[in-house]
C-alpha positions in Angstrom: -28.3 12.1 -53.4 -30.8 11.4 -51.0 -34.8 11.1 -51.0 -34.8 11.6 -47.4 -33.7 14.6 -44.9 -31.6 14.5 -41.6 -33.3 15.8 -39.1 -32.0 16.1 -35.0 -31.6 13.0 -33.2 -31.7 10.8 -36.9 -28.4 8.4 -37.3 -26.4 8.9 -40.0 -23.1 6.7 -41.2 -20.5 9.0 -42.1 -16.6 9.2 -41.4 -15.5 11.9 -39.1 -12.0 11.1 -38.9 -12.4 8.0 -37.2 -13.6 5.8 -40.1 -17.1 4.8 -40.7 -19.5 4.7 -38.1 -23.0 5.7 -36.7 -23.5 9.2 -35.2 -26.3 11.2 -34.3 -27.1 14.9 -36.1 -26.6 17.0 -33.1 -27.2 20.2 -35.3 -27.9 21.2 -38.7 -26.4 24.3 -41.1 -26.9 27.3 -39.5 -27.8 26.4 -35.7 -26.0 28.2 -33.1 -24.2 25.5 -30.7 -23.2 25.6 -27.2 -21.7 23.0 -25.2 -21.6 23.7 -21.8 -21.8 21.2 -18.4 -22.0 17.9 -20.8 -25.1 19.3 -22.2 -25.8 20.4 -26.2 -27.4 23.4 -26.2 -29.3 24.7 -30.1 -30.4 28.1 -30.0 -29.8 28.4 -26.5 -32.6 25.8 -25.8 -30.9 22.3 -24.2 -31.2 19.5 -26.9 -32.7 16.5 -25.0 -30.9 13.5 -25.8 -31.2 11.8 -22.2 -32.5 8.7 -23.5 -29.5 8.0 -25.6 -26.8 10.2 -25.2 -23.8 10.1 -22.6 -23.0 13.5 -22.0 -19.6 15.4 -22.6 -16.4 15.6 -19.8 -18.3 19.1 -17.8 -15.0 20.6 -18.2 -15.9 21.2 -22.3 -17.0 24.8 -22.9 -17.8 25.6 -26.4 -19.8 27.9 -28.7 -20.1 27.8 -32.7 -22.2 28.0 -35.5 -22.9 25.1 -37.8 -22.2 26.3 -41.6 -24.6 26.4 -44.1 -25.1 22.8 -45.6 -23.3 21.1 -42.9 -24.2 18.7 -39.9 -22.9 18.3 -36.4 -22.2 14.5 -35.7 -21.7 12.9 -32.8 -21.6 9.5 -31.3 -24.0 8.6 -28.6 -21.3 7.9 -26.0 -19.3 11.7 -26.0 -17.4 11.3 -23.0 -14.5 10.6 -24.9 -14.5 13.7 -28.1 -12.5 16.9 -26.0 -13.5 20.4 -27.2 -10.8 20.4 -29.7 -12.3 17.5 -31.6 -15.7 19.4 -32.0 -14.9 21.0 -35.1 -14.0 17.7 -36.9 -17.5 16.5 -35.5 -18.8 19.4 -38.6 -19.1 17.9 -42.1 -20.8 18.7 -45.4 -24.5 17.0 -45.2 -23.1 15.8 -48.5 -20.7 13.4 -47.1 -22.7 11.4 -44.8 -23.1 8.1 -46.8 -26.7 7.0 -45.7 -29.3 6.9 -42.7 -29.2 4.1 -40.2 -32.5 2.2 -40.7 -31.2 -1.4 -38.9 -28.2 -2.1 -36.2 -27.5 -5.6 -36.5 -23.7 -5.6 -34.7 -22.6 -5.5 -31.9 -25.5 -8.1 -31.2 -26.6 -6.7 -27.8 -27.1 -3.4 -29.7 -29.6 -4.8 -32.4 -31.9 -2.4 -33.2 -35.0 -1.0 -35.9 -34.8 2.8 -36.5 -37.9 4.6 -37.6 
């Protein structure tokens, strides 16, 4: 379906039940994920997203493994995502509509992505 791969931090366009929107790839299939203290850990190591992500609420404590051929997609602003919503952010990789290369709206967030 695609001629490119989705790596950690890639911005993709998908629907995780909230309508079509842009999300960051936070984890890929087979990854052990822990959300604790507002931060995301992949395989026990801190996922450094300090350049773009607003952390989860401090009280979220979740551990799970992303199924094979799936992705954990998260918005840059995670402050409104609850522990019970995390499962809905895991989608099959084939459900991704595309990789975001250019954001033109809202205008104050205009950006070109590599």
